[in-house]
N, C-alpha and C positions, 0 to 999 in steps of 0.2 A: 504494500500500500504506500503510495507516494505521500510526501509531506503535505501537499495541497489537500489531499483527501482527508488526512488526519485533522487538518485545520477545520475543514467543513464539518467533520464529526464533532470535534471538541468545542467549537465556538458556542453552541447552545448550552453546553455544560458550564462554560465560563459565565454566561449570562445567568443561568439558574443558580449557581453558587453565589453570585453577587446579590441576586434577589433574596435568596434565603438568608444570607447574612444580614441584610437590611431588615428583614421581617423579624428575625429573632432579636436583633439589637433594639428594634423599636418596642418590643415587649418590655425589655428592661427600661428603656427610656420613659415609656408611658407610666409604668408602675412607680418609678422614682419621681416623676413629675407630679404624681398624685400623693406623694409622701408615703408610699407603700413599699414593702420589702420586695425585692426582685430575686427570684431563685436563680436567675442568670447573672453570672459575674462578667464573663466576656465571651465573645464568639469569634472563631476563625474559620477559614474555609480554603479549599484548594481543589484544583483539577489535577488528576493523576498525570504524571509525565508519560509521554508516548513510550519511552523505554520501559517504564514500570508496567504499563498496560500490556505491552508485548510479552514481557517476562511472566506476568501473571497468567496471560492467555496460554502460554506454552506450558506452564506448571499445571493448569487446569485442563489442558487438552481442548481448549476453545479456539475455533478458527477466528481469524481477524474480522470476518464478516459477522460474527456473532457477539462481538465484545459488548455492544450496547445492550443486548438482552441478557447476557450471562455474567458480565462483570459489574457488580453492584456498587463499587466504590470509586467509579471514575470521578463522580462528583462527591466531595467529602466536606461535611460541616462538623466542627467540633465546638461543643458548648461546655464551658467550664462553670462549675457551681461551687459554692462554699461548703455545702453540707451534703451528705448522702441523701437525706430526705428531699433536698431540692431537686435531685436528679429525677425522682419519681413525679414530682410536681411538674417538671418540664415535660416529661413523657405525657402526662395528662393534658397539658396545654397543647401539645402536638396533636393528640387524639381528638381534641375538641375543635380543631380547625377544619374549615371546609375547602381551603385552597391547597391542601396536600393530603395524601392518603397513605396510611401505614400499610406496607405489604406484610412485614413481619418484624419481630423484635428478638434481640438476644440479650439476656440479662447476665452479664459476666461479673456482676457484683454478688448476687446470691449464688451463682454458679461460676466462680472464678476459675481461671485456667491454672494448670499445674505450675506454670512459670511464675505465677503470682499476679498475672494481668487481671485488672478489674476495670470495668467500664460498662456502660449501657449502650447498645447499638440499636438504632432504629433504621430499617430500610424502608424508604418511602418513594412513592410516585409523586412527582411534582410537575403539573401541567402549567405552561406559561406561553405567552404570545411571542412569536418571532416574526420577522419580516415575511416569512413564507407561510404563516398561519400558526395554529396551535401545535405545540411540541411537548411531549411528556418525557421526562428523563427520570432515571432511577438515581437516587442519592442515598448515601449513608450518613446518618447523623450519629456521632459519638458524643455521649453525655457523661461527664466524669467530674470528680472533684479535682481541686488543684493538686492535692497529694497524689491522686491516681495519675494525673497527667504528668507530674514530675517523674514518677516511676516509669511510666510508659515511654516517655521521651528517652530516658536512659537506656531502657531495654531496646528500643528501636535503633539507637546509635550502636549498641553492642552487636546487634544482628548484622549490621552493615560491616562492622569490623571483623567479625568472625563468620565468613561465608559458609564454612562447613559446620556451623553450629557453635553456640557459646560453650566454652569448657565446663565440664560438670561441676567443678568446685565453684566457679564464678556463677553458674546458673543457680546453684544451691543458695549462695549468698544473696543473689538477686531476688530469689523467691522469699527469703527471710525478710529482705528489705521491703518487699511488697506487703508482707504481713504487718510489718512495723508501720508502714504508711497507712494501712487500713485501721490499725489501732489508734493512730492519730485522728483519723476521721471519726472513729467511734467516740473518742474523748471529746472532740469538738462538738459532736452531736449532743453530748451530755449538757453542754452549756449553750446550746443553740438558741434557746428562748431568750436568754440574757443578751446574747450578741445581737440577735434580730431586733429586740426592743431598743437597744442602744442605737442601732443603725437607723431604725425608723424614726426615732426621736431626733437624730441628727438631721435626717432629710426634712422632717417637719419644721425644725428650727431654720434650716437653710431657706425653705420656701417662704416661711413667715417673714424672715429678715428681708428677703428680696421684695416681698409684697409691701412691707413697711417703707422701704426706701423708694419704691415706685410710687407709693401713696404720697409720701412727702414731696416728691418731685411733681406729682400731679397737682398738689395743693399750690405749689409755687406757680405752675403753668396756668392755673385758674385765676391767678392774681391775688392769692391769699399768702403773700410772702411772709407776713408777720407770723401767721399760724404755722407756716412751714418751718420757720426758724425755731419756733417754740417746740414743735414736735421733734425736730432734729436734736435740740438740746436735751429733751427728755430721753430720746433714744440713746444719746451718747452717755447719759448718766446710768443707764441700766447696765451694770457690769456683767459682760459676757452672756447675759440672758440665761443664767443657770436655771432660773425658775421659769419653766416653759409656760406655766399658767399666767405668770406676770406678762410674758411676751404676748400671749393671745389676748389678754385684757387690753394691753396697749394697742394691739392691732385692731381690736373691735372698736375702741374709742376713735381711732383714726378713720376707720371705715364709715362709722356713723357720721362723722363730720364731713367726710368726702361726699357721702350720699346727699347730705343736706345742701352742700355747695353745688353739687352737680344739678340738683333740681332748680336752684336759684339761677344757674347759668342758662337753663333751657328757655 
């Protein structure tokens, strides 16, 4: 197969990966904008290299004409989460969507590999519009914690270093490291509620502070510069806004005044 043919095949996969990355990133963005906890920490994606596709096709005994149907990870998305529980939340989010369809799932967390590999894989069909009409591609979504991803990255690099297989002693140590990484995830799960509450409170504070500053600016733009200066001085005196209730009371007072002045300006 010539390079031009490969480009024709892989271009839709590149578009699909970019669209999927945007959609999963927007889930995180929307939740955080609403002051809610996001189970998605960050998202990456890639299209498999031509050399890797050919190598995998040879390994599986798949002809190059069949790669689109029989190689499921040409398009790959990786979603990183803080906690193991978040992984299953993300899977539920994917299942609830109407713009993609799950073909099957592989839970390598409950059924981890002998090597120590842990992750959750979702194989899905993703239909999207191209210049030539509707195109459906198969994509693999890997969902894992940061600890799982660290371990998997190391394992992946070792597999490249040792073409004939990772030495037994090193493989054994790597497996133990995988167990240790999962113990870290379990320990973090024990304090998950505390961490999540702290993160949500931080997001709520950030949103409230932005709204307050925008409100003070609006007061000034409406012509109430004296009131704007007064609220700015009050804002500066509230030390670090450690008391979130005090912050919301301050914001409510500002909102009520703004609503009054907005009506007067109509």
